[in-house]
N, C-alpha and C positions, 0 to 999 in steps of 0.2 A: 587353263583356261584363262579366260581375257579378264583382266582387271574391270571391277564397276566405271561404266561410264561417267566417273566423277567431270561435273560442267566446269568449263575454265572462268577466268576470274572474271571475266564481263556479265557473264551471263549470272555467277553468285553475285554478286554485286547487282543486279538488276532484279533477284528475286529477294535478297534482303530488303531490298528497297520494298520492294512490292511487300511481303511480310508487315514491316514498318506502315507502309500506309495504310492495310488492310487492317491491323492490330489499332490504328487511330479510330477508323471506322466504329470498329469495335465497342471502343470506349467511349464512343461520341453518341452509340447508338444510331448511327448516319445509313441506314438501308439504301437510299436513295443512290447516298456516293459510292459504295462498296458495290452497286450494280453492276455498273461498267467492268468490273474485274473479273465477273464469268462469263460465262458461254449461256447462253438463255435455257438453254437443253440440259444443263450441267446435270450431272447424276450425284447425287452425295450420302453418304450415310452420317448421321448423327446419334447424339445420345436419347433422343424424344423418339426415333423414327429409325426403318431399316434402310432400303432403299427409298432415295425422295429424287422423285423426276422432276425438273425444272427447279429453276430460278424462285419462281414466285411459290411454288408450295414448300421450298426450303425454307423462304424467307417465312413463310405464315407458319411452319410448324417447328423450326428447329430456331432461327436468329432469332422470332421474335417470343420464344421459349428462354432463351437466355441470355442476349445481351442485356434488355433493362432488368437483367435480376442478377448481373454481376458487375463486378467494376474491374478496373486493373490491365487486362487483357492484354498481354506481350509473347509475343515468339520468343525462344531463346536461340537468339543468333548465332551464339558462339558455339551452338549445340546442332546447329542446321545444318542438314546435309542436302545438296542440289546436284543430283544427276542428267545427262542429256542425251540425245540421240546424235551419232555422230553428223547427220545431216541437219540439227540446229531447228527441228520440227517439234519434238517433244522434250518436255521436261516434267523431272519428279520432283518434289518437296519434300522432305522428311524432316518434321519441327516438331519438339517439345514447344509449349506453351503454358504461362501459369496467370492465373487470374486470382480475384477475390470473390468467394461467395458468401452468402449471409444467412444464417440459423433464422428460425421463426421469432426468437427473441433479437432479431437486429445482431448479433455476435457474429464478426467474421469470422471466415476459415481460407486455409489455403484453397485452391480448385487447381490443379497441375491438370495437365492434359500433353495429349499430340498429336499431332495430324501428318496426312499424307497429303498430297494435293497433284495432280496430273494437269500438263498444262500444254495447250497444241497451242504453236506458233501461224497466226493466218497474216493477210497483209498489211493489219492496223497494229500487230503487235501480238501477246502472248496473252491467254485466257485460260482460265481455270477450267478444265473439260469436269474433270472428276474432287470431291474433297471427301476423305474421313476424319472427323475431328472426334475424340473420344476423352473419357476423364482417365485419369490414370484408376487403379484399382483402389477400393479403400475411399474412395473421395464420393461425400456425400452427392446424386445424383440432383437434388433440387437444391435450388437457390432462392430467399425471399425477397431482395431487394425489386423496387418498382421505381426505374427509373424513367424519365418519359423518351420518347422515340422522340430524334431531332428533325428526320425527314424519313421520309417512306420513298 
């Protein structure tokens, strides 16, 4: 059996940077800056919905139910794996993440999860075409922070 198609150092470095950039937008609740990282017709799974068709729907039903209600979102880069097709047209990123959630009384709790993202390369670079982000087992689904949205 062939080994997994582990991405080379250059592609891995790119996606580590991508994850850092995206997680910064999550922490800032900056939807406008995050949008260009994704294909407009992205298909996503998330905590609040099953299959979410398209970036606009994903933003309204998932991002807006999570980003303003949590803090400290970060991918755990030293545990992240990046796979890439031999022709360099597709990549898959498997990454655990951490964040802080808030109980109704305002007390924080650890809110870890994991993500699988599929990327396609076009003439302008890499776009995420599928994302599945979910909380680890036993983590409360709801968080009650109320941070402002920086940019829609």
